[in-house]
C-alpha positions in Angstrom: 1.8 -3.0 -25.6 3.6 -6.0 -27.1 6.3 -7.5 -24.8 8.8 -10.3 -25.4 8.5 -11.8 -21.9 5.9 -14.0 -20.3 4.5 -13.4 -16.8 4.6 -16.5 -14.6 2.9 -14.8 -11.7 5.2 -11.9 -11.1 2.5 -9.3 -12.0 4.1 -8.0 -15.3 0.6 -7.1 -16.6 0.1 -4.7 -13.7 3.6 -3.2 -13.8 3.9 -2.8 -17.5 0.5 -1.2 -17.8 1.0 1.1 -14.9 4.4 2.2 -16.2 3.1 3.0 -19.6 0.1 4.9 -18.1 2.4 7.0 -15.9 4.4 8.1 -19.0 1.5 8.6 -21.5 -1.5 9.6 -19.5 -3.4 6.7 -21.0 -5.6 5.0 -18.4 -4.1 1.7 -17.2 -7.4 -0.1 -17.8 -7.3 1.0 -21.4 -3.9 -0.7 -21.9 -3.7 -4.3 -23.1 -0.5 -6.2 -22.5 0.1 -8.8 -25.2 2.7 -11.5 -24.2 3.5 -15.0 -25.1 1.9 -14.8 -28.6 4.5 -15.6 -31.3 2.1 -14.6 -34.0 2.0 -11.0 -32.7 5.4 -10.7 -30.9 8.1 -11.5 -33.5 10.9 -12.0 -31.0 11.5 -12.3 -27.2 13.9 -13.8 -24.8 11.4 -15.2 -22.4 11.4 -14.6 -18.7 14.5 -15.1 -16.7 17.6 -13.5 -15.1 15.5 -11.0 -13.2 15.5 -8.7 -16.2 11.9 -8.4 -17.4 10.9 -5.1 -15.8 14.4 -3.6 -16.2 14.5 -4.3 -19.9 10.8 -3.7 -20.7 10.7 -0.2 -19.0 13.7 0.8 -21.1 12.1 -0.3 -24.3 8.8 1.3 -23.3 10.5 4.6 -22.6 12.1 4.4 -26.0 8.7 3.8 -27.7 7.0 6.5 -25.7 9.7 9.0 -26.8 9.2 8.1 -30.4 5.4 8.3 -30.1 5.6 11.7 -28.4 7.9 13.0 -31.1 5.7 11.8 -34.0 2.6 13.1 -32.3 4.2 16.4 -31.6 5.3 16.8 -35.2 1.8 15.9 -36.4 0.2 18.4 -34.1 2.7 21.1 -35.1 1.6 20.8 -38.7 -2.1 20.5 -38.0 -2.2 23.5 -35.7 0.6 25.4 -37.4 2.5 25.8 -34.2 6.3 25.5 -33.7 6.0 24.8 -30.0 4.3 21.5 -29.0 5.1 19.9 -25.6 3.9 16.8 -23.8 3.7 16.8 -20.0 3.0 13.1 -19.5 -0.7 13.7 -19.6 -1.6 16.2 -22.3 0.0 18.0 -25.3 0.4 21.7 -24.9 0.2 23.6 -28.2 1.4 27.2 -28.3 -1.2 29.5 -29.8 -4.0 27.0 -29.3 -6.4 26.3 -26.4 -6.4 22.6 -27.4 -4.8 20.3 -24.9 -5.4 16.8 -26.4 -4.5 13.6 -24.6 -2.4 10.9 -26.2 -5.6 8.9 -27.1 -7.3 12.1 -28.5 -4.3 12.8 -30.7 -4.4 9.2 -31.9 -8.1 9.7 -32.9 -7.2 13.0 -34.7 -4.4 11.3 -36.6 -6.7 8.3 -37.5 -9.4 10.7 -38.8 -6.7 12.5 -40.9 -5.5 9.2 -42.4 -2.2 9.4 -40.5 -2.2 5.8 -39.4 1.6 5.7 -40.1 2.3 7.3 -36.7 0.0 5.0 -34.7 2.2 1.8 -34.7 5.6 2.3 -33.1 8.4 -0.3 -32.6 11.6 0.4 -30.7 14.6 -1.6 -29.5 16.6 -0.8 -26.5 19.8 -2.4 -25.1 21.1 -2.1 -21.6 24.5 -0.7 -21.2 25.5 -3.0 -18.4 24.0 -5.5 -16.0 22.5 -4.5 -12.7 22.9 -6.6 -9.6 20.6 -6.6 -6.6 22.0 -7.1 -3.1 20.5 -8.3 0.1 20.9 -10.0 3.5 18.8 -12.8 4.8 18.6 -14.0 8.4 17.0 -17.3 9.4 16.4 -18.7 12.8 15.7 -22.5 13.0 14.7 -24.8 15.8 15.6 -28.6 15.6 13.9 -31.3 17.6 16.7 -33.8 18.4 14.2 -36.5 19.2 12.6 -36.5 15.7 15.1 -34.5 13.6 12.3 -32.1 12.6 13.6 -28.7 11.4 11.3 -25.6 11.9 12.1 -22.2 10.4 11.0 -20.1 13.3 11.8 -16.6 12.1 13.0 -15.0 8.9 14.0 -11.5 7.9 15.2 -10.0 4.6 16.7 -6.6 3.7 17.1 -6.1 0.0 18.6 -3.5 -2.4 16.4 -3.9 -5.5 17.0 -0.4 -6.8 14.0 1.8 -7.6 10.7 -0.2 -7.6 7.6 0.5 -9.7 5.4 -1.6 -7.5 6.9 -2.3 -4.1 4.0 -4.6 -3.1 4.6 -6.9 -6.0 8.4 -6.9 -5.4 7.8 -7.9 -1.8 5.5 -10.6 -2.9 8.1 -12.0 -5.2 10.7 -12.1 -2.4 8.1 -13.8 -0.1 7.5 -16.4 -2.8 11.2 -16.9 -3.4 11.9 -17.4 0.3 9.1 -20.0 0.5 10.6 -21.8 -2.4 14.1 -21.7 -0.9 12.8 -23.0 2.5 11.1 -25.8 0.6 14.2 -26.8 -1.2 16.3 -26.6 2.0 14.1 -28.6 4.4 11.7 -30.9 2.5 11.9 -31.0 -1.3 13.6 -34.2 -2.5 13.4 -36.2 -5.8 13.6 -39.9 -5.1 14.0 -42.9 -7.5 14.0 -46.6 -6.9 16.7 -49.0 -7.9 15.1 -49.4 -11.4 15.1 -45.7 -12.0 11.4 -45.3 -11.4 10.5 -41.8 -10.1 8.9 -42.2 -6.6 8.0 -38.6 -6.0 6.0 -37.9 -9.1 2.9 -36.2 -7.5 2.4 -33.7 -4.7 1.1 -36.5 -2.6 4.7 -37.9 -2.5 6.8 -34.8 -3.1 7.6 -32.6 -0.2 6.3 -29.2 -1.3 6.5 -26.5 1.4 3.1 -25.7 3.0 2.0 -22.6 4.9 2.9 -24.3 8.2 6.5 -24.7 7.0 7.0 -20.9 6.3 7.1 -18.3 9.1 6.0 -14.7 8.7 8.8 -13.0 6.6 10.1 -9.6 7.7 10.9 -7.5 4.6 12.7 -4.2 4.2 14.5 -2.4 1.4 17.5 -0.1 1.2 17.3 0.9 -2.5 20.4 2.1 -4.3 19.4 3.0 -7.9 21.3 1.2 -10.6 23.4 3.3 -12.9 22.8 1.2 -16.0 19.1 1.7 -16.9 16.9 4.8 -17.0 14.7 3.9 -14.1 17.5 2.8 -11.7 16.0 -0.7 -11.3 17.5 -4.0 -10.3 16.0 -7.4 -10.7 14.3 -9.2 -7.8 13.1 -12.5 -9.3 15.7 -14.8 -7.7 16.5 -12.7 -4.7 14.2 -14.6 -2.3 15.2 -18.2 -3.3 19.0 -17.6 -3.5 19.2 -16.0 -0.1 16.9 -18.5 1.6 19.0 -21.5 0.7 22.2 -20.1 2.2 20.4 -18.6 5.3 18.6 -21.8 6.2 21.6 -24.0 5.4 23.9 -22.0 7.6 21.3 -21.9 10.4 20.9 -25.7 10.4 24.7 -26.2 10.2 25.1 -23.8 13.2 22.5 -25.6 15.2 23.9 -29.1 14.5 27.5 -28.1 15.1 26.8 -27.9 18.8 26.0 -31.6 18.8 29.2 -32.5 16.9 27.6 -32.9 13.4 30.2 -32.0 10.9 28.3 -32.1 7.6 24.7 -32.5 6.5 23.4 -31.8 3.1 20.0 -30.5 1.9 17.2 -31.3 2.1 17.1 -31.3 5.9 14.5 -34.0 6.3 13.7 -35.4 9.7 15.2 -38.7 8.9 18.5 -37.2 7.6 18.8 -34.8 10.5 18.0 -37.5 13.1 20.6 -39.8 11.5 23.2 -37.1 11.7 22.4 -36.5 15.4 22.1 -40.1 16.6 24.1 -42.3 14.2 27.0 -40.4 12.8 28.4 -36.9 12.5 28.1 -36.9 8.7 24.9 -37.4 6.8 24.5 -37.2 3.0 
């Protein structure tokens, strides 16, 4: 299966193969996903906008529909039957005891020289955009003596539409929340007066570590999208976008009780301590 996106750890290889297997009966371990190869994939929009699975499943369904039709027409002529159906696992041919799988039909067609039906390309366009929804709740604790911010508890409820692989979707949300917490409390790019980058390595740049991220409660309340066949909604940015607002509001709420009017991300100990002990505004 040739796809125009590139997995960056989201698990596309698993989702795309599983989805194709479910609709063709081809074993998932017999499916090879080809991505990121411009010699083999003539065009592609890359990975972004939480659209990869939504767009790819639509295109895959279109390709499966064409393959099923072409294979059905081939079997109809070969077995002289006017009624050939596919039940997502095998072809059923009226007047015949043969029930070939998709791969077995491909072998039959290849043996008969019908390679023209073995390579299928389809395009699919989405009617409208789908938008995920969600709510994030963060609880933070701030040590006024040091300015250290600790994200103590975190919960997420998302509407991501129908999900092919809920475990991978939850993993994306967890990773996104961790990224958002990192940006909110510790990640900061610093330069000296000559423009020299001072945070050029992970020894100097404040990447979030396991100790910075609490256990993340996750739940879904899926409402299927109306604008793609599978009712899916993107989830790639859901964790990060929600985490920034949730943590920022929690910190602002905690500091407001001490008279702090404004403090900008990242909420480093030095910045929070300065806001608490020197002035009510810290930039």
